[in-house]
A tleap script that builds the chain and sets N, CA, C and O, in Angstrom:
source leaprc.protein.ff14SB
mol = sequence {
  NMET THR ARG ASN SER HIE LEU CYS ASN GLN
  ALA GLY SER LEU ASP ARG PHE ILE LEU ILE
  LEU ARG ASN GLY PRO ALA GLY ASP PRO LEU
  ARG GLN VAL ARG ARG GLU ARG ALA ILE GLY
  VAL ILE TYR ARG PRO GLU SER GLU ARG LEU
  SER LEU TYR PHE GLU ALA SER LEU SER GLU
  GLN PHE ASP ALA VAL LEU HIE ILE ASP GLN
  THR ILE ALA VAL GLN PRO LEU GLU ARG TRP
  ALA LEU ASP GLU THR ASP LEU PRO GLU THR
  TYR PRO SER GLY CVAL
}
set mol.1.N position { 101.889 97.298 117.751 }
set mol.1.CA position { 101.917 97.441 116.314 }
set mol.1.C position { 101.013 96.367 115.711 }
set mol.1.O position { 101.103 95.196 116.079 }
set mol.2.N position { 100.158 96.761 114.801 }
set mol.2.CA position { 99.271 95.792 114.170 }
set mol.2.C position { 100.034 95.012 113.112 }
set mol.2.O position { 101.125 95.404 112.697 }
set mol.3.N position { 99.455 93.920 112.690 }
set mol.3.CA position { 100.111 93.087 111.690 }
set mol.3.C position { 100.272 93.816 110.363 }
set mol.3.O position { 101.293 93.663 109.694 }
set mol.4.N position { 99.269 94.612 109.975 }
set mol.4.CA position { 99.380 95.362 108.721 }
set mol.4.C position { 100.495 96.386 108.804 }
set mol.4.O position { 101.231 96.582 107.836 }
set mol.5.N position { 100.630 97.041 109.947 }
set mol.5.CA position { 101.714 98.004 110.129 }
set mol.5.C position { 103.060 97.291 110.074 }
set mol.5.O position { 104.023 97.808 109.507 }
set mol.6.N position { 103.119 96.119 110.659 }
set mol.6.CA position { 104.353 95.334 110.632 }
set mol.6.C position { 104.711 94.967 109.194 }
set mol.6.O position { 105.881 95.024 108.815 }
set mol.7.N position { 103.714 94.591 108.391 }
set mol.7.CA position { 103.962 94.272 106.984 }
set mol.7.C position { 104.539 95.475 106.242 }
set mol.7.O position { 105.449 95.327 105.427 }
set mol.8.N position { 104.011 96.661 106.524 }
set mol.8.CA position { 104.514 97.873 105.869 }
set mol.8.C position { 105.960 98.146 106.268 }
set mol.8.O position { 106.763 98.573 105.439 }
set mol.9.N position { 106.292 97.904 107.521 }
set mol.9.CA position { 107.669 98.124 107.972 }
set mol.9.C position { 108.633 97.109 107.376 }
set mol.9.O position { 109.835 97.367 107.315 }
set mol.10.N position { 108.135 95.972 106.940 }
set mol.10.CA position { 108.966 94.942 106.324 }
set mol.10.C position { 109.246 95.241 104.850 }
set mol.10.O position { 109.897 94.442 104.177 }
set mol.11.N position { 108.769 96.372 104.342 }
set mol.11.CA position { 108.906 96.703 102.920 }
set mol.11.C position { 110.321 97.090 102.531 }
set mol.11.O position { 110.564 97.437 101.375 }
set mol.12.N position { 111.246 97.041 103.449 }
set mol.12.CA position { 112.635 97.356 103.127 }
set mol.12.C position { 112.985 98.766 103.522 }
set mol.12.O position { 112.663 99.211 104.624 }
set mol.13.N position { 113.642 99.468 102.627 }
set mol.13.CA position { 114.149 100.799 102.945 }
set mol.13.C position { 113.132 101.909 102.711 }
set mol.13.O position { 113.461 103.085 102.866 }
set mol.14.N position { 111.913 101.560 102.344 }
set mol.14.CA position { 110.888 102.571 102.100 }
set mol.14.C position { 110.264 103.000 103.419 }
set mol.14.O position { 109.655 102.184 104.111 }
set mol.15.N position { 110.408 104.265 103.771 }
set mol.15.CA position { 109.795 104.738 105.010 }
set mol.15.C position { 108.436 105.385 104.774 }
set mol.15.O position { 107.735 105.712 105.732 }
set mol.16.N position { 108.054 105.573 103.512 }
set mol.16.CA position { 106.722 106.076 103.169 }
set mol.16.C position { 106.369 105.639 101.754 }
set mol.16.O position { 107.199 105.666 100.845 }
set mol.17.N position { 105.120 105.237 101.596 }
set mol.17.CA position { 104.660 104.793 100.284 }
set mol.17.C position { 103.140 104.708 100.288 }
set mol.17.O position { 102.504 104.779 101.339 }
set mol.18.N position { 102.567 104.555 99.095 }
set mol.18.CA position { 101.125 104.366 98.944 }
set mol.18.C position { 100.896 103.024 98.260 }
set mol.18.O position { 101.574 102.682 97.292 }
set mol.19.N position { 99.938 102.278 98.774 }
set mol.19.CA position { 99.538 101.013 98.162 }
set mol.19.C position { 98.148 101.193 97.572 }
set mol.19.O position { 97.206 101.532 98.288 }
set mol.20.N position { 98.018 100.969 96.283 }
set mol.20.CA position { 96.712 100.990 95.641 }
set mol.20.C position { 96.151 99.577 95.783 }
set mol.20.O position { 96.687 98.631 95.206 }
set mol.21.N position { 95.077 99.441 96.549 }
set mol.21.CA position { 94.554 98.112 96.864 }
set mol.21.C position { 93.474 97.650 95.906 }
set mol.21.O position { 93.480 96.495 95.481 }
set mol.22.N position { 92.548 98.529 95.559 }
set mol.22.CA position { 91.484 98.140 94.631 }
set mol.22.C position { 92.035 98.191 93.213 }
set mol.22.O position { 92.580 99.208 92.782 }
set mol.23.N position { 91.889 97.110 92.511 }
set mol.23.CA position { 92.347 97.004 91.118 }
set mol.23.C position { 93.840 97.235 90.972 }
set mol.23.O position { 94.296 97.601 89.889 }
set mol.24.N position { 94.603 97.036 92.016 }
set mol.24.CA position { 96.048 97.191 91.956 }
set mol.24.C position { 96.731 95.883 92.318 }
set mol.24.O position { 96.088 94.995 92.878 }
set mol.25.N position { 98.008 95.742 92.015 }
set mol.25.CA position { 98.707 94.486 92.275 }
set mol.25.C position { 98.869 94.156 93.763 }
set mol.25.O position { 99.076 92.994 94.112 }
set mol.26.N position { 98.779 95.147 94.635 }
set mol.26.CA position { 98.951 94.896 96.072 }
set mol.26.C position { 97.675 94.379 96.721 }
set mol.26.O position { 97.718 93.883 97.847 }
set mol.27.N position { 96.556 94.484 96.043 }
set mol.27.CA position { 95.277 94.125 96.639 }
set mol.27.C position { 95.117 92.663 96.988 }
set mol.27.O position { 94.615 92.343 98.065 }
set mol.28.N position { 95.533 91.760 96.101 }
set mol.28.CA position { 95.320 90.336 96.342 }
set mol.28.C position { 96.064 89.796 97.558 }
set mol.28.O position { 95.448 89.106 98.371 }
set mol.29.N position { 97.359 90.074 97.726 }
set mol.29.CA position { 98.042 89.552 98.912 }
set mol.29.C position { 97.491 90.123 100.225 }
set mol.29.O position { 97.596 89.476 101.267 }
set mol.30.N position { 96.911 91.317 100.189 }
set mol.30.CA position { 96.398 91.938 101.411 }
set mol.30.C position { 94.905 91.695 101.601 }
set mol.30.O position { 94.269 92.348 102.428 }
set mol.31.N position { 94.348 90.764 100.843 }
set mol.31.CA position { 92.943 90.400 100.996 }
set mol.31.C position { 92.746 89.485 102.206 }
set mol.31.O position { 91.629 89.337 102.703 }
set mol.32.N position { 93.830 88.874 102.673 }
set mol.32.CA position { 93.771 87.979 103.832 }
set mol.32.C position { 93.241 88.729 105.057 }
set mol.32.O position { 93.618 89.876 105.299 }
set mol.33.N position { 92.375 88.082 105.818 }
set mol.33.CA position { 91.816 88.685 107.025 }
set mol.33.C position { 92.888 88.682 108.116 }
set mol.33.O position { 93.485 87.649 108.418 }
set mol.34.N position { 93.117 89.861 108.699 }
set mol.34.CA position { 94.104 90.022 109.770 }
set mol.34.C position { 93.466 90.790 110.916 }
set mol.34.O position { 92.415 91.412 110.762 }
set mol.35.N position { 94.115 90.734 112.051 }
set mol.35.CA position { 93.637 91.462 113.228 }
set mol.35.C position { 94.073 92.923 113.118 }
set mol.35.O position { 95.232 93.211 112.821 }
set mol.36.N position { 93.134 93.842 113.358 }
set mol.36.CA position { 93.423 95.274 113.376 }
set mol.36.C position { 93.037 95.834 114.733 }
set mol.36.O position { 92.153 95.305 115.407 }
set mol.37.N position { 93.707 96.906 115.128 }
set mol.37.CA position { 93.427 97.524 116.424 }
set mol.37.C position { 92.474 98.697 116.232 }
set mol.37.O position { 92.696 99.562 115.385 }
set mol.38.N position { 91.422 98.712 117.020 }
set mol.38.CA position { 90.434 99.786 116.962 }
set mol.38.C position { 90.957 101.020 117.692 }
set mol.38.O position { 91.737 100.907 118.638 }
set mol.39.N position { 90.527 102.181 117.251 }
set mol.39.CA position { 90.921 103.447 117.866 }
set mol.39.C position { 89.685 104.054 118.519 }
set mol.39.O position { 88.590 103.993 117.959 }
set mol.40.N position { 89.856 104.630 119.685 }
set mol.40.CA position { 88.762 105.324 120.345 }
set mol.40.C position { 87.840 104.428 121.141 }
set mol.40.O position { 86.700 104.801 121.417 }
set mol.41.N position { 88.312 103.262 121.512 }
set mol.41.CA position { 87.488 102.356 122.317 }
set mol.41.C position { 87.875 102.468 123.781 }
set mol.41.O position { 88.956 102.958 124.106 }
set mol.42.N position { 87.001 102.017 124.659 }
set mol.42.CA position { 87.287 102.033 126.092 }
set mol.42.C position { 88.201 100.857 126.412 }
set mol.42.O position { 87.903 99.716 126.062 }
set mol.43.N position { 89.311 101.142 127.077 }
set mol.43.CA position { 90.271 100.092 127.419 }
set mol.43.C position { 89.809 99.329 128.645 }
set mol.43.O position { 89.587 99.909 129.708 }
set mol.44.N position { 89.668 98.034 128.489 }
set mol.44.CA position { 89.316 97.142 129.594 }
set mol.44.C position { 90.333 96.008 129.584 }
set mol.44.O position { 90.265 95.134 128.720 }
set mol.45.N position { 91.277 96.002 130.529 }
set mol.45.CA position { 92.339 94.986 130.527 }
set mol.45.C position { 91.812 93.548 130.497 }
set mol.45.O position { 92.417 92.681 129.866 }
set mol.46.N position { 90.695 93.294 131.171 }
set mol.46.CA position { 90.180 91.923 131.246 }
set mol.46.C position { 89.625 91.425 129.908 }
set mol.46.O position { 89.499 90.219 129.699 }
set mol.47.N position { 89.297 92.341 129.012 }
set mol.47.CA position { 88.765 91.927 127.704 }
set mol.47.C position { 89.483 92.650 126.568 }
set mol.47.O position { 88.877 92.975 125.547 }
set mol.48.N position { 90.782 92.900 126.756 }
set mol.48.CA position { 91.543 93.682 125.776 }
set mol.48.C position { 91.436 93.128 124.363 }
set mol.48.O position { 91.169 93.878 123.425 }
set mol.49.N position { 91.637 91.852 124.204 }
set mol.49.CA position { 91.626 91.254 122.869 }
set mol.49.C position { 90.248 91.369 122.207 }
set mol.49.O position { 90.159 91.569 120.996 }
set mol.50.N position { 89.195 91.247 122.979 }
set mol.50.CA position { 87.842 91.329 122.421 }
set mol.50.C position { 87.401 92.771 122.167 }
set mol.50.O position { 86.692 93.037 121.197 }
set mol.51.N position { 87.814 93.703 123.031 }
set mol.51.CA position { 87.307 95.071 122.910 }
set mol.51.C position { 88.202 95.996 122.085 }
set mol.51.O position { 87.731 97.033 121.619 }
set mol.52.N position { 89.472 95.654 121.891 }
set mol.52.CA position { 90.384 96.534 121.157 }
set mol.52.C position { 90.694 96.072 119.735 }
set mol.52.O position { 91.123 96.874 118.906 }
set mol.53.N position { 90.483 94.802 119.449 }
set mol.53.CA position { 90.883 94.264 118.149 }
set mol.53.C position { 89.685 93.697 117.400 }
set mol.53.O position { 88.722 93.220 118.002 }
set mol.54.N position { 89.765 93.761 116.081 }
set mol.54.CA position { 88.749 93.157 115.223 }
set mol.54.C position { 89.454 92.606 113.994 }
set mol.54.O position { 90.588 92.984 113.702 }
set mol.55.N position { 88.796 91.726 113.287 }
set mol.55.CA position { 89.389 91.143 112.089 }
set mol.55.C position { 88.813 91.807 110.848 }
set mol.55.O position { 87.607 92.035 110.750 }
set mol.56.N position { 89.692 92.111 109.907 }
set mol.56.CA position { 89.261 92.774 108.675 }
set mol.56.C position { 90.276 92.502 107.574 }
set mol.56.O position { 91.434 92.174 107.835 }
set mol.57.N position { 89.818 92.646 106.356 }
set mol.57.CA position { 90.667 92.515 105.177 }
set mol.57.C position { 91.020 93.923 104.702 }
set mol.57.O position { 90.131 94.705 104.365 }
set mol.58.N position { 92.293 94.243 104.676 }
set mol.58.CA position { 92.737 95.591 104.322 }
set mol.58.C position { 92.248 96.004 102.930 }
set mol.58.O position { 91.758 97.118 102.747 }
set mol.59.N position { 92.382 95.103 101.951 }
set mol.59.CA position { 91.994 95.483 100.587 }
set mol.59.C position { 90.481 95.485 100.374 }
set mol.59.O position { 90.002 96.066 99.400 }
set mol.60.N position { 89.716 94.844 101.267 }
set mol.60.CA position { 88.260 94.934 101.208 }
set mol.60.C position { 87.757 96.190 101.922 }
set mol.60.O position { 86.666 96.683 101.637 }
set mol.61.N position { 88.559 96.696 102.845 }
set mol.61.CA position { 88.156 97.831 103.673 }
set mol.61.C position { 88.542 99.179 103.050 }
set mol.61.O position { 87.824 100.164 103.222 }
set mol.62.N position { 89.668 99.232 102.328 }
set mol.62.CA position { 90.183 100.496 101.802 }
set mol.62.C position { 90.523 100.387 100.321 }
set mol.62.O position { 90.847 99.305 99.832 }
set mol.63.N position { 90.447 101.504 99.612 }
set mol.63.CA position { 90.882 101.564 98.219 }
set mol.63.C position { 92.392 101.703 98.117 }
set mol.63.O position { 93.012 101.199 97.181 }
set mol.64.N position { 92.977 102.393 99.092 }
set mol.64.CA position { 94.423 102.610 99.108 }
set mol.64.C position { 94.871 102.825 100.551 }
set mol.64.O position { 94.073 103.193 101.414 }
set mol.65.N position { 96.148 102.591 100.796 }
set mol.65.CA position { 96.723 102.806 102.119 }
set mol.65.C position { 97.986 103.646 101.940 }
set mol.65.O position { 98.847 103.332 101.119 }
set mol.66.N position { 98.076 104.697 102.710 }
set mol.66.CA position { 99.264 105.544 102.721 }
set mol.66.C position { 100.029 105.213 103.997 }
set mol.66.O position { 99.492 105.355 105.096 }
set mol.67.N position { 101.269 104.776 103.861 }
set mol.67.CA position { 102.098 104.409 105.023 }
set mol.67.C position { 103.192 105.457 105.200 }
set mol.67.O position { 103.953 105.736 104.273 }
set mol.68.N position { 103.264 106.030 106.388 }
set mol.68.CA position { 104.324 106.969 106.761 }
set mol.68.C position { 104.887 106.450 108.069 }
set mol.68.O position { 104.185 106.408 109.078 }
set mol.69.N position { 106.157 106.052 108.057 }
set mol.69.CA position { 106.757 105.392 109.204 }
set mol.69.C position { 106.898 106.314 110.410 }
set mol.69.O position { 106.616 105.902 111.535 }
set mol.70.N position { 107.328 107.553 110.195 }
set mol.70.CA position { 107.478 108.508 111.295 }
set mol.70.C position { 106.841 109.834 110.907 }
set mol.70.O position { 106.957 110.287 109.768 }
set mol.71.N position { 106.169 110.444 111.867 }
set mol.71.CA position { 105.533 111.741 111.633 }
set mol.71.C position { 105.909 112.694 112.757 }
set mol.71.O position { 106.496 112.289 113.761 }
set mol.72.N position { 105.568 113.956 112.581 }
set mol.72.CA position { 105.754 114.953 113.640 }
set mol.72.C position { 104.426 115.664 113.851 }
set mol.72.O position { 103.551 115.640 112.985 }
set mol.73.N position { 104.287 116.285 114.990 }
set mol.73.CA position { 103.042 116.978 115.319 }
set mol.73.C position { 102.813 118.152 114.368 }
set mol.73.O position { 103.762 118.806 113.937 }
set mol.74.N position { 101.566 118.408 114.052 }
set mol.74.CA position { 101.185 119.531 113.206 }
set mol.74.C position { 101.216 120.799 114.049 }
set mol.74.O position { 100.704 120.819 115.168 }
set mol.75.N position { 101.811 121.841 113.518 }
set mol.75.CA position { 101.863 123.130 114.201 }
set mol.75.C position { 100.787 124.046 113.621 }
set mol.75.O position { 100.615 124.085 112.403 }
set mol.76.N position { 100.061 124.780 114.460 }
set mol.76.CA position { 99.023 125.676 113.937 }
set mol.76.C position { 99.626 126.802 113.103 }
set mol.76.O position { 100.735 127.264 113.371 }
set mol.77.N position { 98.875 127.238 112.084 }
set mol.77.CA position { 99.336 128.343 111.254 }
set mol.77.C position { 99.304 129.658 112.028 }
set mol.77.O position { 100.224 130.470 111.934 }
set mol.78.N position { 98.239 129.851 112.788 }
set mol.78.CA position { 98.094 131.061 113.583 }
set mol.78.C position { 97.580 130.680 114.966 }
set mol.78.O position { 96.882 129.677 115.121 }
set mol.79.N position { 97.915 131.456 115.936 }
set mol.79.CA position { 97.396 131.232 117.277 }
set mol.79.C position { 96.506 132.402 117.640 }
set mol.79.O position { 96.920 133.559 117.562 }
set mol.80.N position { 95.273 132.093 118.040 }
set mol.80.CA position { 94.318 133.132 118.383 }
set mol.80.C position { 94.391 133.429 119.868 }
set mol.80.O position { 94.627 132.534 120.679 }
set mol.81.N position { 94.193 134.656 120.213 }
set mol.81.CA position { 94.142 135.054 121.622 }
set mol.81.C position { 92.847 134.535 122.228 }
set mol.81.O position { 91.891 134.247 121.509 }
set mol.82.N position { 92.818 134.416 123.541 }
set mol.82.CA position { 91.621 133.938 124.216 }
set mol.82.C position { 90.507 134.972 124.221 }
set mol.82.O position { 89.345 134.628 124.436 }
set mol.83.N position { 90.843 136.221 123.989 }
set mol.83.CA position { 89.854 137.286 123.955 }
set mol.83.C position { 89.000 137.130 122.689 }
set mol.83.O position { 89.532 137.144 121.579 }
set mol.84.N position { 87.688 136.982 122.853 }
set mol.84.CA position { 86.797 136.742 121.713 }
set mol.84.C position { 86.787 137.888 120.710 }
set mol.84.O position { 86.394 137.686 119.561 }
set mol.85.N position { 87.203 139.068 121.105 }
set mol.85.CA position { 87.216 140.194 120.160 }
set mol.85.C position { 88.295 140.003 119.099 }
set mol.85.O position { 88.240 140.633 118.043 }
set mol.86.N position { 89.279 139.136 119.369 }
set mol.86.CA position { 90.343 138.888 118.394 }
set mol.86.C position { 89.982 137.794 117.393 }
set mol.86.O position { 90.681 137.617 116.395 }
set mol.87.N position { 88.909 137.066 117.646 }
set mol.87.CA position { 88.539 135.969 116.760 }
set mol.87.C position { 87.818 136.498 115.527 }
set mol.87.O position { 87.087 137.484 115.618 }
set mol.88.N position { 88.012 135.859 114.377 }
set mol.88.CA position { 87.296 136.306 113.190 }
set mol.88.C position { 85.801 136.093 113.336 }
set mol.88.O position { 85.362 135.254 114.123 }
set mol.89.N position { 85.030 136.837 112.594 }
set mol.89.CA position { 83.583 136.780 112.687 }
set mol.89.C position { 83.031 135.387 112.362 }
set mol.89.O position { 81.988 134.989 112.883 }
set mol.90.N position { 83.729 134.662 111.511 }
set mol.90.CA position { 83.252 133.334 111.092 }
set mol.90.C position { 83.789 132.203 111.977 }
set mol.90.O position { 83.522 131.039 111.677 }
set mol.91.N position { 84.526 132.486 113.043 }
set mol.91.CA position { 85.083 131.442 113.913 }
set mol.91.C position { 83.956 130.649 114.557 }
set mol.91.O position { 82.987 131.283 114.976 }
set mol.92.N position { 83.985 129.327 114.676 }
set mol.92.CA position { 85.060 128.430 114.269 }
set mol.92.C position { 84.861 127.814 112.898 }
set mol.92.O position { 85.708 127.033 112.464 }
set mol.93.N position { 83.789 128.125 112.202 }
set mol.93.CA position { 83.523 127.443 110.937 }
set mol.93.C position { 84.414 127.927 109.795 }
set mol.93.O position { 84.681 127.162 108.869 }
set mol.94.N position { 84.870 129.148 109.834 }
set mol.94.CA position { 85.730 129.663 108.779 }
set mol.94.C position { 84.992 130.003 107.494 }
set mol.94.O position { 85.628 130.323 106.490 }
set mol.95.N position { 83.671 129.941 107.503 }
set mol.95.CA position { 82.894 130.218 106.291 }
set mol.95.C position { 82.580 131.692 106.219 }
set mol.95.O position { 81.931 132.139 105.274 }
savepdb mol mol.pdb
quit
């Protein structure tokens, strides 16, 4: 868990909320530079701290942050058959 995520969990009984960071009251306290975890990087145990984490200021990086403590997987609206004749003419762009 990153430090910013930990801060959001410390917000009390709120399990979801939005923080307006730019020009909002939450921006100043979150201007402090903290360590964030990168997504989509190659994991190397010998250099984990250098290759997985970087320092950034949340309120300098984002205009707002939406925090949702628990989520569930998204279910597709429709399931297409593997047979290409069943796919719409505009697949996969949908245009």
